[in-house]
TIDO-192423 format. One record per residue: x, y negated, z negated of N, C-alpha, C in turn. Coordinates in steps of 0.02 Angstrom, whole numbers, padded with zeros to 5 digits, always signed. Last residue first. Layout:
XYZXYZXYZ/...
END
This chain:
+01472-04830-02131+01479-04762-02158+01414-04743-02188/+01465-04966-02103+01431-04919-02054+01434-04842-02079/+01548-05035-02188+01472-05035-02204+01436-04991-02156/+01674-05016-02131+01661-04980-02193+01583-04979-02205/+01682-04999-01960+01677-05041-02015+01646-04998-02072/+01731-04991-01798+01735-04950-01865+01737-04995-01926/+01629-05031-01661+01678-05053-01713+01673-05004-01775/+01625-04920-01519+01586-04955-01579+01642-04972-01627/+01615-04893-01347+01652-04911-01407+01607-04936-01462/+01539-04771-01245+01544-04835-01267+01585-04841-01333/+01439-04685-01121+01496-04688-01164+01499-04759-01196/+01346-04561-01028+01351-04622-01062+01416-04623-01109/+01361-04449-00946+01293-04478-00953+01296-04549-00986/+01471-04376-00839+01468-04426-00899+01402-04453-00893/+01473-04202-00804+01455-04275-00777+01443-04318-00839/+01489-04072-00835+01543-04115-00848+01529-04190-00823/+01379-03992-00830+01424-03996-00770+01483-04039-00778/+01317-04018-00949+01349-03951-00939+01391-03951-00881/+01353-04193-00974+01305-04136-00970+01345-04074-00953/+01420-04300-01109+01426-04268-01040+01367-04212-01037/+01452-04448-01194+01405-04396-01187+01411-04369-01117/+01572-04516-01305+01547-04505-01232+01505-04446-01236/+01632-04650-01407+01596-04593-01393+01580-04580-01322/+01755-04719-01513+01735-04718-01442+01694-04648-01429/+01785-04829-01641+01762-04767-01623+01736-04766-01551/+01912-04936-01711+01856-04925-01664+01845-04850-01653/+02010-04938-01806+01970-05000-01793+01910-04991-01752/+02056-04805-01827+02044-04850-01886+02004-04908-01871/+01955-04689-01730+02013-04724-01742+02004-04774-01801/+01881-04550-01653+01881-04592-01712+01946-04624-01725/+01802-04501-01525+01870-04514-01547+01865-04564-01597/+01670-04387-01493+01689-04450-01523+01764-04451-01547/+01558-04310-01382+01626-04314-01408+01640-04385-01435/+01422-04210-01350+01441-04276-01373+01516-04268-01406/+01337-04133-01219+01396-04130-01267+01412-04201-01285/+01185-04050-01178+01230-04108-01175+01281-04097-01230/+01073-03949-01092+01131-03946-01132+01171-04017-01124/+00897-03961-01087+00965-03978-01053+01019-03980-01102/+00747-03882-01065+00804-03896-01107+00863-03911-01066/+00579-03909-01052+00637-03910-01015+00697-03927-01059/+00426-03825-01079+00480-03862-01108+00541-03852-01058/+00261-03845-01026+00329-03815-01012+00382-03857-01040/+00094-03819-01057+00151-03851-01080+00219-03815-01067/-00032-03814-00933+00014-03778-00974+00078-03816-00991/-00197-03871-00936-00130-03883-00914-00078-03848-00962/
END
């Protein structure tokens, strides 16, 4: 069986703010694959 690799381009964007960070992942066509907020805490650095 032949091993075939499939590559997909994705883009991750993050908006960093003092209290919260919001990230989004999109594909090459601009479709949102996932997003979500995360608390910005010093222990997460």
